[in-house]
N, C-alpha and C positions, 0 to 999 in steps of 0.2 A: 516515798519513804521503794527500797530496795531490803528484797530478800538473799542474806548475802550466804555463800556456799557451805561454811559453816551455820549458818544460823539454820536449810534447811537440813544439810546432817544432824542434826543437835533434834532437829525437830521425824524424822524419818524416826531417829533412834531411839529416841522417849514416846512414840507412841508403839513400836516393833518390843518394847520395851513394859506399856504399861498392859499390852493386848495378852504377851508370855504369862507377865506376872499376878491379871486378872480371870484367867478367859474367855474375857468381851473380845466379841471378833472387830481380825485388826481392818479390813475394811471399812467398814462399818464406825470404827474411831475416824482412820481416816475420813470416808464425808464427810463427816463430824468436822472435820476440821475445816476439809475444807470452805463445805458452809460457811461455815463459821466468822472466819478467817482470814482464805487464804492462805496459809499455812505461818501465820505471821505470828511469834508470840507477844506479843509487842501491840496486837490489835486490839482497838476502843474505839468505845458505842459515843454514839455522839447526841444519842437522848435517853440515856441510862448507865445505871452504873455498870458493865458489860466491861468486862478487859480482860485479855489475853487469849492464848489458844482456841478459846472451847469460849467464850465469851461467857463466861459466868458475873451475872452480876453478883452482890455484895454480900447478899446475904443469901444467896446459895449455895456462896465456896464458902462459907465460914460455917454453914449448916451441914455442910459434906465434911468437912474439914474434922468441926468437932466428932463425926460420926467413922473419921478411917482417916482421919491424917495417922493418928498411930501407932496401925498397919504399916506403915508409909516409909514410916520415920522423920513424924512432924506431930509426937506424943507434945513436943512443949508451945504446939504448935493450938494443940485438940485440948492439951490443956488450961492453953490462955482463956478459950474458947466457952462464956454460960451459963448454962442449956437455955438459957433468953438470943442468945448467940451474941449479945455484949463479951467487950472487949475492957476493958478495966485502964488498963493503957493506951495511950492514942501511939504509944511511938511502938509499942509490940502489935496493934490494931494493920497499922500498916503497914508493917513485914508481913505476915500473916498476908493482906489483900496484892501484896505485890507479890505469893507468888503464882497468886492467879497469872504471871510472864514469862513462870519455868516450866521447856517444855517437858521435864519433867512429870512437875508437879500434878501441873496442866490436869497433862495426859494420865495420873492416877484417881486421880479426881474425879476426871470428867467421865473411867471403866467404872469407879466406882458408883456412881452416879445413873451411872445407864442398869446396871447390875438392879441398882435400887430399885428403879425406872420401872425395872421386867417382871422385876418382884409384881410392884404394885398393882404393875397394867395390868398383868395374867388372871394374876388374883382375883380384879374385875372385874372387865372383862370376859372371863373363861374359855378362852381362849391364846395359843403361842401369841407371843408379844413379835412383830415385825421391826425393822429395822427404823421404814419411816413414823410407826407407831410413838419406840426411843426419842424422832427426835423431836415426835411433839410431844413429847411428858419437856420433851429440855428446854422449847420455844415459850410450852406454857405453864410448865407447869405439869406436878402431879398431875394435882386437880382439877384444871382447865385442860389437857389429858381427855381423861377422865370424862368430863361433860364434854369434851370436841369430839372424840371418836363416839358417846356411844348416841350423840346424836347425828352422828353419820350417819350411824346402825340403819338411825330413822327418818333424815329425812337428810341423805345426803344434798338437795339440791338447796337448800338454804340454807340465805344469807355470812355470811366469815361473819365480817365487821359485826355487821345488830348481833351474834352473840357472844362477840369478843370486842365492844368497843374500845377498848385503853390498849389492847395489842393492835387492831388494827391502825387508831390512834397511832404509832409508834411504828409501825414495820407496816405506812402502806403501798409497797409492792407487791406485799405479801399478796395484802385482803384486797386489793384493787391493779384492775388494768388499766394499761394508759390511757385509754377513751372517762378515766375513770367508774366505768362501767363496777361493782359489786361480783367477786371472786363465793362460785356459793362455798360452801365448807367441804365435798368431793373434789374440788378442783383448785384449790389451798393444795389437802394431803395429796393431790395425786403431782403439785407441784415441787413440789418437798421431796417425792418421791423420786421423781425426774430431775436433782437436783445428784440427791444419794447414788441413785443409781446410775447419772455420769459422770461422779466422782469415782466410780471400779467398772462403770463401762463401756465408757468410749474409746474410741482411738486417739490418741495426742502423744501422745512425751512421757515418762518419767517428771516424778521430781526430783530438776536441776538440781547439778552440783558449779551451778556458777547463779549469780545473779537472777534474780527477774523481781518485777516492779508486781506490785499488790497496787487495788485498786480495793475502794467500795461497791463488795460484790453486787451482779445486778439484780441478787433477789431483795435485795435485803441491805438496799444502796446507800434507804435514807437514817436505817440508820450507824453499819459499821463501819466505821470509819483505818481503813487500814493504809491506805496510802493517792498515789497517786497514776494517772494516764496511764499506762500501758496494762494487759490482763495478766491473773494470773491463770493461765489455761488446761484444762483436764489433768491437770497432774498424775492425777492417780493408776492411769488407764495401763501402768505397769501389773498393778496387784489383780486389776480384772483380766486381762490379757495373761496373766498366769492360774485365777482360780475359776475362769470361767463360769465367776455369775456375779451378781447384781449385791447393794446391803440389804436393799425392802426382803431378797427369799433365803439371805443368808441367818444357819443359826446364830445367837449371835453369844450363847453359852457355852458352842461344842463347835470352837474352827475348826476349816478342814485342814489333813495331813499338807496339802499343798498350800494351806494362809499361814498354815504355825510352821515349815520350811520356808519361808519366803521371811519369815518376822526374823531367826535364827540368821537362817543370812543375811539380810544387810549388817544386828546385831554386828554378827563375826566378822563384815567385812569391812563395818569403823572399831573395831576396835571394845566395842562393850564389851 
């Protein structure tokens, strides 16, 4: 399965627009999309209900749409979701969940979710949240991220799979080395940091206006099914070359002028 030139343009435009509207750092949103789906808005998980550009599971998606949907023209969806996440009409529920595969809706909800997680983590940890902290909140949920980060601060060499057995079972490539040995908390964290950093800090080509084959990502290959055969390599290099920084060091709520300029130029060039 390939990601077409039209889809590539839609993804770039959607992420730039979400960054502009919410204030969440463009580099972070791009890095998260790269890790989660290889920029494929139709990506789906093999071992959970996760789907879309940002791999939201059903319960998380319904929660964030309930909270923020009306702010972004999705009032019909927010109104249909009950306080317990239930949607009375099955067809409406399917329609709301299908929005995960729409780049614009997915990018906006991912940005709002990141903003919520940033506030919660900073209140809990007493420090500014990094891009990697936010990715941990997306990966483990806010409660899991708090537990992970506090445990890592006290015992960075602790066995991560032992503390998070369910997550480790569904994501063996994250929690275990190829030889089967378990990674520590700090090793799992640095692996995510490296992936986010590679997204905005490595050399390579930009997300192309040509077809490229998506695939199961190296880190999350056990769960995220994005295609087959070819690799979607380091599509975020152009952003890092312009901004000169990685997602983990970015101020997530205060994008730099260079980052904002990039987003504006992308939208202008695409006629958005």
